[in-house]
N, C-alpha and C positions, 0 to 999 in steps of 0.2 A: 710440388709444381701443380698448377691448375690443370685439370684435364681438358677444359673447354676455354678457348680463347676468343674474345670478342675483339674484332679489329675493323678499322676502316679500310675501304678499297674503292677503286673506281672501275673495277672489273665487273660491271653490270652484266655484260653479255654472258659471262660464265654462270650467272645466277638464273638466267631465264629458264633453263630446264627445270630447276626446282620450283620456280613460280608456276610453270605450266603444270607440273605434276601435282602441285598443291591446289589446283583448280582455280587459280586466279585468271582473270580475263586478259590474258597476254598470249601473244602468238610469237613463236621464234622469229617470224619475219618482221615483227614490229621494230621500229627504230628505237634507239636509246631514248629514254624520256627526256623531253626538253627541260632544261634548267637543272639537270642532275648535279647535285652538290657533292654528295658522297653516298656510298652504300656501307652497310655494316654486314659482316659475316661472322657467324659463330662456328668455330672450327674445333673438332675433336682432335686434340694435339697428338694423342697416342696413335690414332689411325690416319691423321692428316686428311680428314674428311670434313667437308662443309656440312653442317647439320641445320643451319638456318641462315636467313638473309633478309635484309630490308634496305630501303632506300629513302633518301631525302632529296626533294626537288624544290626549286623556287621559281615561281612564275609571277610576274607583275607584282613583286614584293609580297607575295603570299607563299607560305611554306606548305609543302604537301608531303605527307608520309606515303610512300609507295611500296606496295608489294611486301608485306610481312609474311614469310613462310618458314615453316619448320618441317624437316623430314618427318614423315608419319610416325616412325618408331620412337621419336623424341618428343612428340607432342604431349602436353599435359605435364611437363616437367619444369615449367617456368622459363623456358628458352624464348618463347614468343614475347614474354614480359621483358626480358633482357633486351631484345631487339627494339621493342616499342620505346622503352626507357632511353636507350642509346639515341634513337632518332629524336625524341622530344628534348633530351638534354642538349644535343647538338643544335637543334633549331633555337632553343633558348639562349645558348651561348652566342649564337649569330644575331640575336636581337629580335627574334620573331615575337609578334604580338599574339599570334594564333597559329595553329597548324590544322590542315584539312586532310581528309581521307575519304575514300569510298570503302565501306566495310561490308564484306559478305557476311560477317558474323558480328553484328553491332554489339551484342551483349559482351563480347571480349573487350572491346574498346571502351565501353562504359566503365569498366574497372579502373581505367586511367583518367576518368572525368571527361572523356570525349562526349559530346552531346549531338543528338541528331539535329541536323540543320536543313532548311529547305534547299532542294537541289539548285534552284535558280540563284542562290546566294553563293554557291561554290565558285572559286576562281578557275574552274575547269569545267569542261562539258562531260557530264556523266552519260554514258551510253546505255546504262542499265535498263532504261525504259524500252529500248529496242531489242533487248535480249529475250528470247523465248522462255528462258528459265526465270526471269523476273516475275515474282509472285507465283511461281510454279515450283517452289522448292528453294528459291533464292530470294531472300528479303533484304538485299543490300540497302544501305542507307548512306547518304553523304553525312559526314560528321565533322565536328570542329572541336578543338581544344584551345582554351584561352589561357595565356600565361598570366 
């Protein structure tokens, strides 16, 4: 039996704590993302513990990868890759032509052929430029993947 199970869920709210602990620009008070299609969670079956999560949204016929996070002690083990691959596969299955994201760690997403894109081309408003950490330790980028 597999020790880790990847499954779909719509329980976004229970994932917010992981996203916050992982340093993503999310607050527990933020509403559920508009156009949420599904989330994916990676669960340690033996301990019944979530070790990673991600989400897929759609707005104005554009797909957006939201919030990939893996618990710190499980980072570097390929679980982030599993979550990104699950989201991109789901978007492809749904007929996406491309998928967008805002990346705090652009080099991670380049491994999946995501490309840096001009912020003004994104189908969402990036608030990164307003953040005091932007270009002060955080080099986030808007990125796009073409199917």
